Steps between C-alpha positions, in 0.01 A plus 500: 500500500650831394505839668295621202219279633543543874522881531180598314311220672624596847422870441145409395464281809617783728242736345211254530571169679137385474499533120844344448475176695869407530817695578683361195410346164439126496802279447570226247362215714150645535507633142555143377207379713273772364556411135566124513162415344517765227652455152485668160189288430318660795425793273436850627602559862393786726742598773365701792746714695812424298707759687851477355416202278644205693210268412487653151858388434414153633203484261726592209737227615213250469448601136214748538541774237502865606209559259295253707553691825269760648664660803263681738678727745351754741833644615578776252869490596529153340330582167800658317728221627263229371458676164879518455563141607210341310430718192295227331261454795183698559561702818193656662495742791181404683354346811454122463155536659390671174557188287129421461408849379791533256485321167850353473405203281204377299364188666718290728827420321733527800673184619644630828501792739815545708450717809766661712236710676488518879143372531534449877507878553198570279134523601295192405290689243816600312635143505161382369513758216854395403414127487165560330661722235787258444275198451289697251802482265621149588398227257384160630795329666680831556638577845587789730840471674540693826805554718444533874722558799249367752435143615183462287360608165454877497149464354240430770289185466182709488626679187610175338158347577310799361693479174496119474878479529750276677855570617784248501846566640745408225814572698682687772850638529710630785744636242312829462482819705256446666437123461211444261238256374330486161134404454328394179141620501267338248132444432339217698266411218533522124441850367169535322 
């Protein structure tokens, strides 16, 4: 991890620790966990809260093309950095809770959503809006991948139940600051 990643991330965390969930960008171990089920065949991928692009680079390493990436970032300080690093990706400055009301895609072509958002610090209605909006774009069989620094999935069971979703822990690593887990959230029943 380079200073070019750590300094902007740490400055953003100092300004708003509830919006930026960790003190440093995720490391290689958790990045590998986040993208292990994603390949070039996954198709379009939405990344929520890419920050400095750690998961974005991991997605590119798995064969996902920049043209297939839509990066949604609320922190304006990260937008120019993401645009420079990933000129072929679509970089949008917006709140992830607005996904449902924005028309990012026609239909549901997205194969995966990768989320680095700190859902544990968000009110339940915002978490609901983020998941609801994400699954509006996910095709059948698509999944939402969420990092968490807590002992359980950062999406409450009541929200999962309301949306007909299930969460499965796909891995944990102590080799991250702070230690992290990754959950795969998917539909419980086939999408109609």
